[in-house]
N, C-alpha and C positions, 0 to 999 in steps of 0.2 A: 312187542310184548309174546312173552313164551305163553304158548297155550296149552294146558293141561286139562286131561279129561278125568272126571270123576270115574271111580267103579260103578254108580249108577247108570251115570250118561253111556259107557260102555255096555253096560247089561240092556238098557234099552235099545240102544243102536243094533247088539245081536238079535235082539226078540223080532224088532221090525224088518230086519235081514232076512231072517228066516220065514217071516211070514211072506215075504215079498217072494223069496227063492221056490215057495210052494208050486207058483204059478211060471217062475222064469229065474232060474239060478243066476243067469248072464246079467240081468237087469238088478238083482239083488247086489251082485258084487260091483257093479259099477254106480250104485247108489250109495253104498257104502264108501266108495273111494269120493264120489262128490261130495259128501257129507264131510269126510275128513279134510278137502281142498276148501271148502267154504269156512270149515273152523279156522284153519291156518291162515284165510284171508281175514279172519275177525282180529287175530293177532297184530296184524298190521295197521288196523282200523277201528279199534276195539268200539268206538261210541257209533258206529256204523248201524247197528240194531236198535230196534225200537225199545224205548221201557215195556218192561211186562207189565200189562195191563192190570192184572191179579194184584201187583205188588205195589208200593208206595214209594219202594226204594229207587233211586236212579241208580246204583251199580249195579241192578239187577237188569239184564237184556237181553232180547231174543231176536233170530234173524228165522223168519218163514222160509222154508226150503221147501217144494212142492207141499204136499198135505203135512209135512211136519214143523215143529219148532223147535229150534236149538236154542236151549235157554242157557245163559252164560252170565258169571259176576264177574266185574272189574275189581280188581284189588292191585297188585304189585304185577300181577299176571292175568290171564283170560281163563277161567276158571267152568270149563265145560261142564255143567250142573246135569242136564237131562236132556233128551231128544222125546219129545213128545209129539202125538199125534195131534192134528189142530183141534180134534172134537174132544180131546180129553181136556178134562178140567187139571190145572196144576194144582199139586198137594202140597203141604209142609214138608214131606219127605223128598220132594224134589229138589228143594233147594237146601237142604242140611245137608255139610259135606261131612260123610261120614268116613273118612279115610282110614 
């Protein structure tokens, strides 16, 4: 399946990378590349992630990557909706596609 990143997911990814790069720019770059690799893997196995605990809809899933959640929706493609720190609560804005 095709993997599509929402503007919000890219924004959240960038903010997290900026935070990581304060201490270690090389680690931040590697982390971003690893996140993109993980998201591409979701495209070949979209149901590999677990259902999002806060949502009762089966087409919303998440992969835990380190201390972050990659939250996505399965339709005719895999839509990466947001990247959240595991300690942050999911909000309705995270799952609303605002293209």
